[in-house]
TORDO-769798 format. One line per field, with one value per residue (C-alpha): residue in three letters; residue number from 0; chain; x, y, z. Coordinates in steps of 0.1 Angstrom, whole numbers. Layout:
% residues N
marro = ALA,...
gukol = NUM,...
zagu = A,...
x = X,...
y = Y,...
z = Z,...
This chain:
% residues 728
marro = UNK,UNK,UNK,UNK,UNK,UNK,UNK,UNK,UNK,UNK,UNK,UNK,UNK,UNK,UNK,UNK,UNK,UNK,UNK,UNK,UNK,UNK,UNK,UNK,UNK,UNK,UNK,UNK,UNK,UNK,UNK,UNK,UNK,UNK,UNK,UNK,UNK,UNK,UNK,UNK,UNK,UNK,UNK,UNK,UNK,UNK,UNK,UNK,UNK,UNK,UNK,UNK,UNK,UNK,UNK,UNK,UNK,UNK,UNK,UNK,UNK,UNK,UNK,UNK,UNK,UNK,UNK,UNK,UNK,UNK,UNK,UNK,UNK,UNK,UNK,UNK,UNK,UNK,UNK,UNK,UNK,UNK,UNK,UNK,UNK,UNK,UNK,UNK,UNK,UNK,UNK,UNK,UNK,UNK,UNK,UNK,UNK,UNK,UNK,UNK,UNK,UNK,UNK,UNK,UNK,UNK,UNK,UNK,UNK,UNK,UNK,UNK,UNK,UNK,UNK,UNK,UNK,UNK,UNK,UNK,UNK,UNK,UNK,UNK,UNK,UNK,UNK,UNK,UNK,UNK,UNK,UNK,UNK,UNK,UNK,UNK,UNK,UNK,UNK,UNK,UNK,UNK,UNK,UNK,UNK,UNK,UNK,UNK,UNK,UNK,UNK,UNK,UNK,UNK,UNK,UNK,UNK,UNK,UNK,UNK,UNK,UNK,UNK,UNK,UNK,UNK,UNK,UNK,UNK,UNK,UNK,UNK,UNK,UNK,UNK,UNK,UNK,UNK,UNK,UNK,UNK,UNK,UNK,UNK,UNK,UNK,UNK,UNK,UNK,UNK,UNK,UNK,UNK,UNK,UNK,UNK,UNK,UNK,UNK,UNK,UNK,UNK,UNK,UNK,UNK,UNK,UNK,UNK,UNK,UNK,UNK,UNK,UNK,UNK,UNK,UNK,UNK,UNK,UNK,UNK,UNK,UNK,UNK,UNK,UNK,UNK,UNK,UNK,UNK,UNK,UNK,UNK,UNK,UNK,UNK,UNK,UNK,UNK,UNK,UNK,UNK,UNK,UNK,UNK,UNK,UNK,UNK,UNK,UNK,UNK,UNK,UNK,UNK,UNK,UNK,UNK,UNK,UNK,UNK,UNK,UNK,UNK,UNK,UNK,UNK,UNK,UNK,UNK,UNK,UNK,UNK,UNK,UNK,UNK,UNK,UNK,UNK,UNK,UNK,UNK,UNK,UNK,UNK,UNK,UNK,UNK,UNK,UNK,UNK,UNK,UNK,UNK,UNK,UNK,UNK,UNK,UNK,UNK,UNK,UNK,UNK,UNK,UNK,UNK,UNK,UNK,UNK,UNK,UNK,UNK,UNK,UNK,UNK,UNK,UNK,UNK,UNK,UNK,UNK,UNK,UNK,UNK,UNK,UNK,UNK,UNK,UNK,UNK,UNK,UNK,UNK,UNK,UNK,UNK,UNK,UNK,UNK,UNK,UNK,UNK,UNK,UNK,UNK,UNK,UNK,UNK,UNK,UNK,UNK,UNK,UNK,UNK,UNK,UNK,UNK,UNK,UNK,UNK,UNK,UNK,UNK,UNK,UNK,UNK,UNK,UNK,UNK,UNK,UNK,UNK,UNK,UNK,UNK,UNK,UNK,UNK,UNK,UNK,UNK,UNK,UNK,UNK,UNK,UNK,UNK,UNK,UNK,UNK,UNK,UNK,UNK,UNK,UNK,UNK,UNK,UNK,UNK,UNK,UNK,UNK,UNK,UNK,UNK,UNK,UNK,UNK,UNK,UNK,UNK,UNK,UNK,UNK,UNK,UNK,UNK,UNK,UNK,UNK,UNK,UNK,UNK,UNK,UNK,UNK,UNK,UNK,UNK,UNK,UNK,UNK,UNK,UNK,UNK,UNK,UNK,UNK,UNK,UNK,UNK,UNK,UNK,UNK,UNK,UNK,UNK,UNK,UNK,UNK,UNK,UNK,UNK,UNK,UNK,UNK,UNK,UNK,UNK,UNK,UNK,UNK,UNK,UNK,UNK,UNK,UNK,UNK,UNK,UNK,UNK,UNK,UNK,UNK,UNK,UNK,UNK,UNK,UNK,UNK,UNK,UNK,UNK,UNK,UNK,UNK,UNK,UNK,UNK,UNK,UNK,UNK,UNK,UNK,UNK,UNK,UNK,UNK,UNK,UNK,UNK,UNK,UNK,UNK,UNK,UNK,UNK,UNK,UNK,UNK,UNK,UNK,UNK,UNK,UNK,UNK,UNK,UNK,UNK,UNK,UNK,UNK,UNK,UNK,UNK,UNK,UNK,UNK,UNK,UNK,UNK,UNK,UNK,UNK,UNK,UNK,UNK,UNK,UNK,UNK,UNK,UNK,UNK,UNK,UNK,UNK,UNK,UNK,UNK,UNK,UNK,UNK,UNK,UNK,UNK,UNK,UNK,UNK,UNK,UNK,UNK,UNK,UNK,UNK,UNK,UNK,UNK,UNK,UNK,UNK,UNK,UNK,UNK,UNK,UNK,UNK,UNK,UNK,UNK,UNK,UNK,UNK,UNK,UNK,UNK,UNK,UNK,UNK,UNK,UNK,UNK,UNK,UNK,UNK,UNK,UNK,UNK,UNK,UNK,UNK,UNK,UNK,UNK,UNK,UNK,UNK,UNK,UNK,UNK,UNK,UNK,UNK,UNK,UNK,UNK,UNK,UNK,UNK,UNK,UNK,UNK,UNK,UNK,UNK,UNK,UNK,UNK,UNK,UNK,UNK,UNK,UNK,UNK,UNK,UNK,UNK,UNK,UNK,UNK,UNK,UNK,UNK,UNK,UNK,UNK,UNK,UNK,UNK,UNK,UNK,UNK,UNK,UNK,UNK,UNK,UNK,UNK,UNK,UNK,UNK,UNK,UNK,UNK,UNK,UNK,UNK,UNK,UNK,UNK,UNK,UNK,UNK,UNK,UNK,UNK,UNK,UNK,UNK,UNK,UNK,UNK,UNK,UNK,UNK,UNK,UNK,UNK,UNK,UNK,UNK,UNK,UNK,UNK,UNK,UNK,UNK,UNK,UNK,UNK,UNK,UNK,UNK,UNK,UNK,UNK,UNK,UNK,UNK,UNK,UNK,UNK,UNK,UNK,UNK,UNK,UNK,UNK,UNK,UNK,UNK,UNK,UNK,UNK,UNK,UNK,UNK,UNK,UNK,UNK,UNK
gukol = 0,1,2,3,4,5,6,7,8,9,10,11,12,13,14,15,16,17,18,19,20,21,22,23,24,25,26,27,28,29,30,31,32,33,34,35,36,37,38,39,40,41,42,43,44,45,46,47,48,49,50,51,52,53,54,55,56,57,58,59,60,61,62,63,64,65,66,67,68,69,70,71,72,73,74,75,76,77,78,79,80,81,82,83,84,85,86,87,88,89,90,91,92,93,94,95,96,97,98,99,100,101,102,103,104,105,106,107,108,109,110,111,112,113,114,115,116,117,118,119,120,121,122,123,124,125,126,127,128,129,130,131,132,133,134,135,136,137,138,139,140,141,142,143,144,145,146,147,148,149,150,151,152,153,154,155,156,157,158,159,160,161,162,163,164,165,166,167,168,169,170,171,172,173,174,175,176,177,178,179,180,181,182,183,184,185,186,187,188,189,190,191,192,193,194,195,196,197,198,199,200,201,202,203,204,205,206,207,208,209,210,211,212,213,214,215,216,217,218,219,220,221,222,223,224,225,226,227,228,229,230,231,232,233,234,235,236,237,238,239,240,241,242,243,244,245,246,247,248,249,250,251,252,253,254,255,256,257,258,259,260,261,262,263,264,265,266,267,268,269,270,271,272,273,274,275,276,277,278,279,280,281,282,283,284,285,286,287,288,289,290,291,292,293,294,295,296,297,298,299,300,301,302,303,304,305,306,307,308,309,310,311,312,313,314,315,316,317,318,319,320,321,322,323,324,325,326,327,328,329,330,331,332,333,334,335,336,337,338,339,340,341,342,343,344,345,346,347,348,349,350,351,352,353,354,355,356,357,358,359,360,361,362,363,364,365,366,367,368,369,370,371,372,373,374,375,376,377,378,379,380,381,382,383,384,385,386,387,388,389,390,391,392,393,394,395,396,397,398,399,400,401,402,403,404,405,406,407,408,409,410,411,412,413,414,415,416,417,418,419,420,421,422,423,424,425,426,427,428,429,430,431,432,433,434,435,436,437,438,439,440,441,442,443,444,445,446,447,448,449,450,451,452,453,454,455,456,457,458,459,460,461,462,463,464,465,466,467,468,469,470,471,472,473,474,475,476,477,478,479,480,481,482,483,484,485,486,487,488,489,490,491,492,493,494,495,496,497,498,499,500,501,502,503,504,505,506,507,508,509,510,511,512,513,514,515,516,517,518,519,520,521,522,523,524,525,526,527,528,529,530,531,532,533,534,535,536,537,538,539,540,541,542,543,544,545,546,547,548,549,550,551,552,553,554,555,556,557,558,559,560,561,562,563,564,565,566,567,568,569,570,571,572,573,574,575,576,577,578,579,580,581,582,583,584,585,586,587,588,589,590,591,592,593,594,595,596,597,598,599,600,601,602,603,604,605,606,607,608,609,610,611,612,613,614,615,616,617,618,619,620,621,622,623,624,625,626,627,628,629,630,631,632,633,634,635,636,637,638,639,640,641,642,643,644,645,646,647,648,649,650,651,652,653,654,655,656,657,658,659,660,661,662,663,664,665,666,667,668,669,670,671,672,673,674,675,676,677,678,679,680,681,682,683,684,685,686,687,688,689,690,691,692,693,694,695,696,697,698,699,700,701,702,703,704,705,706,707,708,709,710,711,712,713,714,715,716,717,718,719,720,721,722,723,724,725,726,727
zagu = A,A,A,A,A,A,A,A,A,A,A,A,A,A,A,A,A,A,A,A,A,A,A,A,A,A,A,A,A,A,A,A,A,A,A,A,A,A,A,A,A,A,A,A,A,A,A,A,A,A,A,A,A,A,A,A,A,A,A,A,A,A,A,A,A,A,A,A,A,A,A,A,A,A,A,A,A,A,A,A,A,A,A,A,A,A,A,A,A,A,A,A,A,A,A,A,A,A,A,A,A,A,A,A,A,A,A,A,A,A,A,A,A,A,A,A,A,A,A,A,A,A,A,A,A,A,A,A,A,A,A,A,A,A,A,A,A,A,A,A,A,A,A,A,A,A,A,A,A,A,A,A,A,A,A,A,A,A,A,A,A,A,A,A,A,A,A,A,A,A,A,A,A,A,A,A,A,A,A,A,A,A,A,A,A,A,A,A,A,A,A,A,A,A,A,A,A,A,A,A,A,A,A,A,A,A,A,A,A,A,A,A,A,A,A,A,A,A,A,A,A,A,A,A,A,A,A,A,A,A,A,A,A,A,A,A,A,A,A,A,A,A,A,A,A,A,A,A,A,A,A,A,A,A,A,A,A,A,A,A,A,A,A,A,A,A,A,A,A,A,A,A,A,A,A,A,A,A,A,A,A,A,A,A,A,A,A,A,A,A,A,A,A,A,A,A,A,A,A,A,A,A,A,A,A,A,A,A,A,A,A,A,A,A,A,A,A,A,A,A,A,A,A,A,A,A,A,A,A,A,A,A,A,A,A,A,A,A,A,A,A,A,A,A,A,A,A,A,A,A,A,A,A,A,A,A,A,A,A,A,A,A,A,A,A,A,A,A,A,A,A,A,A,A,A,A,A,A,A,A,A,A,A,A,A,A,A,A,A,A,A,A,A,A,A,A,A,A,A,A,A,A,A,A,A,A,A,A,A,A,A,A,A,A,A,A,A,A,A,A,A,A,A,A,A,A,A,A,A,A,A,A,A,A,A,A,A,A,A,A,A,A,A,A,A,A,A,A,A,A,A,A,A,A,A,A,A,A,A,A,A,A,A,A,A,A,A,A,A,A,A,A,A,A,A,A,A,A,A,A,A,A,A,A,A,A,A,A,A,A,A,A,A,A,A,A,A,A,A,A,A,A,A,A,A,A,A,A,A,A,A,A,A,A,A,A,A,A,A,A,A,A,A,A,A,A,A,A,A,A,A,A,A,A,A,A,A,A,A,A,A,A,A,A,A,A,A,A,A,A,A,A,A,A,A,A,A,A,A,A,A,A,A,A,A,A,A,A,A,A,A,A,A,A,A,A,A,A,A,A,A,A,A,A,A,A,A,A,A,A,A,A,A,A,A,A,A,A,A,A,A,A,A,A,A,A,A,A,A,A,A,A,A,A,A,A,A,A,A,A,A,A,A,A,A,A,A,A,A,A,A,A,A,A,A,A,A,A,A,A,A,A,A,A,A,A,A,A,A,A,A,A,A,A,A,A,A,A,A,A,A,A,A,A,A,A,A,A,A,A,A,A,A,A,A,A,A,A,A,A,A,A,A,A,A,A,A,A,A,A,A,A,A,A,A,A,A,A,A,A,A,A,A,A,A,A,A,A,A,A,A,A,A,A,A,A,A,A,A,A,A,A,A,A,A,A,A,A
x = -2,14,-9,8,-35,-37,-15,-39,-34,-55,-54,-48,-40,-9,-20,-34,-1,16,40,66,85,66,67,80,77,89,66,73,40,7,-13,-48,-74,-86,-120,-108,-98,-116,-142,-158,-172,-210,-218,-244,-219,-239,-210,-234,-211,-240,-263,-231,-219,-256,-255,-288,-276,-264,-234,-226,-196,-194,-174,-161,-156,-186,-198,-219,-233,-253,-229,-200,-211,-221,-187,-171,-190,-182,-147,-153,-170,-201,-233,-252,-274,-312,-330,-356,-336,-312,-346,-360,-328,-334,-313,-282,-279,-295,-273,-243,-247,-262,-227,-212,-229,-221,-185,-188,-180,-213,-234,-271,-287,-258,-271,-262,-268,-287,-296,-320,-308,-324,-309,-311,-306,-298,-320,-303,-324,-333,-325,-353,-361,-355,-353,-319,-321,-327,-299,-273,-283,-276,-292,-283,-274,-249,-218,-193,-155,-148,-160,-126,-110,-140,-124,-91,-110,-140,-172,-180,-201,-202,-224,-260,-251,-268,-240,-228,-239,-218,-218,-237,-224,-234,-208,-211,-174,-181,-173,-138,-138,-108,-121,-119,-106,-112,-82,-92,-87,-127,-122,-87,-91,-61,-46,-28,5,17,31,29,2,-7,-35,-53,-89,-121,-144,-178,-167,-138,-108,-82,-41,-23,9,22,58,63,103,134,146,168,200,203,209,205,174,147,146,111,100,116,97,82,63,49,30,28,7,-6,-32,-19,-50,-29,-2,19,45,49,88,105,93,89,53,36,47,70,94,125,113,85,87,47,14,-19,-44,-80,-102,-137,-121,-98,-95,-89,-61,-88,-116,-125,-114,-109,-123,-97,-103,-81,-54,-53,-21,-17,9,5,18,36,63,86,94,58,27,19,2,-13,-27,-64,-80,-66,-79,-94,-123,-149,-133,-131,-163,-180,-166,-149,-114,-82,-64,-28,-14,25,48,76,108,112,135,176,171,148,162,199,221,259,272,268,270,248,226,190,159,153,116,112,126,104,78,90,95,63,50,67,51,20,33,42,11,-20,-38,-40,-60,-82,-63,-56,-15,-24,-46,-27,-34,-10,-23,-13,-18,6,45,24,17,48,59,37,49,81,69,59,94,111,125,123,88,81,53,44,15,-11,-28,-19,-40,-18,-34,-22,12,38,38,61,82,116,112,104,133,152,186,214,232,263,239,223,245,264,237,233,267,262,234,258,282,262,252,283,298,321,354,381,396,359,355,317,320,334,304,275,291,288,258,242,255,233,199,171,156,187,178,143,156,169,139,140,147,146,130,141,169,185,200,204,188,153,149,169,156,155,118,92,98,66,74,56,59,80,103,111,142,143,119,84,55,29,-2,-41,-35,-57,-47,-61,-58,-77,-86,-71,-44,-23,-50,-33,-1,2,5,-33,-27,-45,-75,-68,-36,-29,-29,5,13,-6,6,40,25,12,47,40,74,82,79,42,33,40,17,-12,-9,-6,-33,-64,-85,-76,-69,-98,-105,-140,-160,-182,-167,-138,-121,-115,-79,-73,-87,-71,-37,-48,-57,-30,-1,-20,-18,18,40,64,55,27,-4,-31,-15,12,-7,-32,0,11,-24,-22,8,1,-32,-16,17,0,21,2,-30,-57,-58,-85,-78,-104,-104,-123,-136,-174,-167,-143,-147,-107,-99,-105,-74,-55,-68,-41,-52,-94,-99,-107,-141,-172,-185,-219,-244,-253,-211,-212,-240,-226,-185,-177,-146,-114,-113,-77,-49,-60,-93,-102,-91,-121,-144,-120,-114,-150,-131,-152,-169,-136,-134,-174,-173,-206,-220,-227,-257,-278,-251,-221,-230,-238,-210,-183,-200,-198,-159,-155,-171,-153,-117,-127,-141,-108,-91,-112,-115,-90,-119,-134,-169,-189,-203,-240,-247,-221,-238,-276,-266,-248,-280,-254,-262,-241,-224,-245,-218,-197,-161,-146,-107,-89,-85,-123,-128,-134,-100,-110,-94,-115,-114,-141,-156,-160,-185,-221,-231,-208,-196,-171,-150,-126,-88,-77,-95,-76,-65,-56,-37,-16,-10,0,26,38,26,1,-12,16,43,60,57,73,103,108,104,138,158,147,163,190
y = 1,35,60,90,106,72,92,118,137,143,175,166,189,185,168,140,134,101,92,74,73,56,67,46,40,21,-5,-42,-56,-62,-33,-38,-39,-7,8,17,-17,-50,-39,-49,-28,-38,-26,-45,-30,-36,-13,10,40,65,50,51,84,98,75,60,23,23,10,-2,-6,-38,-43,-76,-71,-84,-55,-57,-22,1,30,11,5,39,50,23,38,70,68,59,91,73,59,31,26,30,-4,1,12,-18,-37,-26,-31,-67,-60,-44,-57,-86,-98,-89,-108,-142,-139,-139,-165,-185,-177,-190,-154,-148,-176,-180,-159,-132,-100,-66,-31,-8,30,38,10,-16,-51,-70,-109,-126,-156,-174,-158,-121,-100,-92,-74,-90,-72,-63,-86,-116,-105,-99,-110,-79,-47,-14,0,-23,4,12,25,-15,-11,-3,-34,-51,-43,-60,-98,-111,-117,-155,-168,-207,-228,-219,-187,-157,-142,-109,-81,-65,-26,-22,15,36,45,82,82,98,83,90,108,128,157,147,118,126,106,133,120,110,82,66,29,4,-26,-44,-64,-84,-44,-34,-4,3,34,42,54,49,59,50,16,3,6,19,21,45,45,25,13,-24,-18,-6,23,3,16,23,-5,-28,-47,-42,-61,-62,-34,-41,-19,-39,-16,14,34,32,60,52,82,85,93,99,91,114,86,71,59,81,82,105,122,132,135,106,102,76,65,47,14,16,3,7,-17,-19,-46,-46,-68,-56,-84,-82,-108,-119,-127,-164,-186,-158,-161,-149,-131,-138,-116,-98,-86,-64,-51,-24,-19,9,-9,-10,27,42,36,32,7,37,48,57,32,5,15,-16,-3,-15,-53,-55,-43,-64,-98,-93,-97,-79,-57,-48,-25,-17,1,-14,8,14,27,21,27,-6,-31,-21,-53,-46,-82,-106,-82,-58,-80,-57,-67,-47,-38,-76,-76,-52,-71,-107,-80,-66,-104,-112,-82,-100,-131,-111,-87,-94,-113,-77,-65,-97,-113,-149,-153,-190,-178,-150,-149,-124,-105,-77,-61,-56,-49,-65,-96,-100,-99,-118,-145,-137,-148,-178,-187,-172,-196,-157,-163,-202,-203,-163,-167,-197,-185,-159,-139,-123,-97,-91,-104,-115,-150,-173,-183,-180,-144,-126,-150,-129,-118,-126,-100,-100,-92,-67,-48,-32,-7,2,7,30,46,54,67,91,99,110,74,53,38,34,0,-14,-4,-13,-4,33,31,25,48,78,67,65,103,116,130,103,129,124,85,93,103,68,46,28,-5,-20,-53,-85,-104,-135,-128,-166,-156,-139,-150,-185,-192,-176,-190,-200,-240,-254,-293,-315,-314,-350,-335,-299,-291,-250,-237,-239,-221,-244,-227,-225,-197,-176,-161,-136,-106,-75,-86,-56,-46,-30,-6,15,-1,1,22,27,38,65,62,65,48,13,-18,-20,13,9,-23,-10,19,-3,-21,-55,-71,-72,-109,-111,-79,-101,-127,-109,-100,-130,-142,-120,-150,-154,-116,-99,-62,-58,-44,-13,3,31,15,-22,-12,3,-24,-53,-37,-37,-73,-83,-64,-78,-114,-112,-82,-90,-96,-114,-105,-130,-156,-161,-158,-187,-208,-200,-210,-241,-254,-243,-267,-296,-301,-297,-267,-257,-276,-253,-229,-210,-186,-156,-124,-94,-94,-82,-55,-32,0,22,43,76,90,58,62,75,74,79,41,21,39,37,66,55,35,15,7,0,-27,-42,-43,-23,-5,-10,-37,-25,-28,-16,-17,-45,-22,0,-37,-53,-30,-9,24,42,64,81,95,101,77,71,35,35,15,-12,-37,-18,-25,-60,-66,-54,-71,-108,-101,-85,-114,-139,-125,-127,-159,-175,-152,-175,-209,-208,-217,-187,-196,-181,-211,-208,-206,-177,-159,-168,-153,-124,-112,-113,-129,-154,-147,-165,-189,-210,-206,-238,-248,-243,-280,-296,-335,-337,-324,-292,-260,-230,-199,-173,-145,-119,-99,-90,-125,-149,-181,-203,-203,-221,-209,-205,-177,-164,-200,-195,-160,-175,-209,-184,-166,-196,-188,-215,-230,-256,-236,-234,-267,-275,-254,-268,-303,-291,-279,-311,-334,-302
z = 0,-9,2,18,21,49,73,84,113,144,162,194,233,244,273,249,229,234,261,249,279,308,336,365,405,432,437,429,445,424,430,447,418,404,396,360,353,356,327,299,273,260,226,201,173,139,122,113,120,113,142,165,159,165,198,187,205,242,250,288,314,331,363,364,407,425,450,484,487,464,474,465,430,424,433,405,379,391,389,351,348,343,366,373,346,345,353,332,297,304,309,277,255,241,206,227,258,265,228,245,279,259,241,272,286,254,259,300,313,323,351,351,379,381,389,380,400,384,393,418,442,419,408,379,371,342,340,311,287,299,327,349,380,409,447,466,494,468,449,477,509,522,520,500,531,538,526,547,552,542,508,499,510,492,461,470,477,454,479,476,451,466,450,466,479,456,429,442,420,393,382,355,344,316,284,275,257,222,185,176,139,119,135,171,197,230,252,285,317,323,299,314,320,329,319,348,342,373,388,352,346,314,309,283,275,258,229,217,206,224,248,231,241,216,208,233,234,228,228,243,220,196,184,150,128,158,164,188,225,242,269,298,322,348,370,372,347,309,297,258,253,215,193,160,138,149,159,129,118,98,59,35,43,75,111,125,152,153,182,169,182,194,190,187,212,208,234,251,279,309,331,373,382,404,379,379,347,326,290,267,234,200,189,158,147,120,98,78,43,25,3,34,34,45,64,107,124,142,108,113,86,108,137,154,175,153,154,184,195,168,177,206,198,208,178,182,154,155,138,124,112,75,44,52,92,86,63,58,56,44,64,89,118,104,86,83,87,121,108,107,143,153,147,163,193,193,190,219,240,232,251,280,283,262,291,308,275,277,244,247,237,225,201,180,141,123,95,69,35,6,23,54,37,25,61,71,45,57,99,81,76,106,129,151,152,159,183,186,164,157,124,93,68,35,19,-17,-7,-31,-51,-31,-60,-75,-87,-52,-32,-11,-18,10,24,4,-25,-9,5,-26,-29,8,7,-23,-4,25,2,-12,23,31,46,32,36,13,32,36,79,81,111,107,82,106,129,104,96,131,138,109,113,106,78,57,52,39,2,-1,10,-24,-27,5,19,38,33,43,73,86,118,114,76,71,35,4,-1,19,23,-2,-4,17,54,51,25,37,48,61,90,85,106,101,108,94,64,43,12,-12,-38,-54,-90,-106,-80,-107,-110,-82,-76,-111,-140,-158,-193,-209,-232,-268,-272,-288,-275,-276,-261,-236,-226,-228,-202,-178,-174,-192,-207,-245,-246,-229,-251,-281,-260,-260,-296,-306,-287,-293,-286,-254,-248,-259,-260,-246,-279,-276,-247,-245,-219,-236,-244,-207,-190,-204,-201,-162,-164,-181,-157,-127,-139,-148,-140,-115,-86,-103,-80,-97,-115,-90,-63,-72,-80,-43,-30,-54,-37,-1,-8,-31,-6,30,37,63,81,63,34,23,-5,-12,-44,-44,-78,-75,-45,-34,-17,-24,1,-19,-12,-32,-67,-82,-116,-106,-117,-85,-77,-91,-119,-109,-92,-121,-126,-86,-91,-122,-106,-138,-115,-104,-76,-68,-44,-9,-16,12,36,47,49,70,90,87,93,72,99,113,77,75,37,34,23,-12,-18,5,0,15,49,52,27,51,82,67,59,94,110,86,91,131,128,116,144,170,154,126,100,84,86,116,138,138,173,180,153,163,197,187,162,133,97,88,53,25,19,35,31,20,21,-13,-20,-18,-3,-46,-56,-64,-59,-53,-35,-23,-44,-12,-29,-14,-25,-21,-38,-40,-73,-94,-82,-112,-127,-157,-163,-201,-195,-167,-185,-218,-199,-183,-151,-143,-113,-112,-126,-87,-79,-116,-107,-71,-93,-113,-80,-66,-98,-106
């Protein structure tokens, strides 16, 4: 994803800016529970940002610590800037609160007969299917006046909930934090929440969708051209009130900081250590794109509140170092891959701390798009990432073929040494230490003009093979992290990622302008039977040129992706393989449509799919961040289409199968996608992927079979090349 306009800066007061250096205290023991932790965010999210922004759907904050007295419960809500929820309102909220509580029961977090404190000293009880009003005495075994100076002590020791005894009430609080938009995100102290990881407290805030921790440091500040290490603070407080993208890593646009090893975290559950048998949530670890030179995990397009709120997952979106600062490889000592190492460090942070945010460290899905997808591919081959994740989603990555094999350090070094010399750092004697010392003394901004050509290399530590070893597991000799995997692509990747030729040009010139090689141009010219120009339209030549470029330009986005999926499935590279394509609908980020080709020009074009399904047209429907920008739904299908995709992505994170389970969807009041998403390789030996349109269907993996075959990029070209290598 190459989209400078995606880095949208929010105006924020100095009080709301990120605090990158965490404050420290002398405390070594775990502190008593805070009224700002032990919380669940309850909001029935249909993903319609218009209703959410207008406040037409109620949300609640539920304390997980039972409280014997009404005054104590009132104080607990007041500590959040809220009040106890009105009983009549809660009882009437059948489509919202009732479904949220039913889900908590389904996942094992809520017991039948659990009671709740409401306003005016009322108590409500969950009877297994709905809320009912009960008397205080029946609910608590005590009067509402049973509040005294011991209420503070009560927070440090959970009241008894022995079998046969009444379950002590949980405070059900209102939730009034505002909806975040491009114009305003309120991280003021009223909304502060806390996550407790042993003696370390993380402070963040909430908005209308979730609990948020912005620009949270996951690593110690690394030395330039050295790998990062896990953030070592073990006590005190880490402030994570970031609201914008100003802590992006150094790049050619927007605000940035070299101290950029931070991440956003979104969750709906902040457990207490005393919570009984907490049901932890799946973790979704997002890796942004940007060609290894731009982008940020803090980009507002990747705000995870919608996914967290809709599906009760924990979303983590880290930065990683970019350009020369992230990838420069000179020799074995300075072997590059610092950006990849940052992601490993962030995954280690997840393993250590994500329980404090309600996340399950044993159920982590990595997913990424464009360069982020390529980094997912690298993590699948990295021994340093072994055991740190459990599923993977590759969105518009590179084919895993020989054309995209990683260069080793010695092959990558000359280009980096040339850049260093242009920066004024060279050595007649080849003294690499002296060159690095010189480079470390330069301002970070000096490196930005030399960002091109940076990518992962074969360093022998983080990356130990030139290609992912896609032989059958019994024959493989290189490390592979064998986890369930989804891989997919856009129908017209090169409509934004490449060059869209101008109208009115000849086919030959149009293909050349689109970057199609002379050999492939000749194939297209000689095989008009399989490369027809669409008649009766002024866009025929232009459309065919983008199709051919998407098919076959290196890296081949469609033919290569199809062949990679075929190889995964045929050779059993991963325990489960699913594929998809966006081929009937996409929602391009408006600022990333350089040729005005990727957004429909009319309602008819939207309905017919006669517009570009371009690179990055999947980001808005996956994250459902339309509302942050104020982007309108284009027709009656956009909302349901986006909801289905979000539900499938999060279902894969939860169960490692992208078809949501029926009881889960029914309990939550969500509509299941119309088609079950099947494995790439069916029991009948067919190879299929899912078309992710408003009406989903399984279709042949080889979408452009004749065209890919003509270019020598048929489904088996990767396997065939592997066979030649094995016999050679």
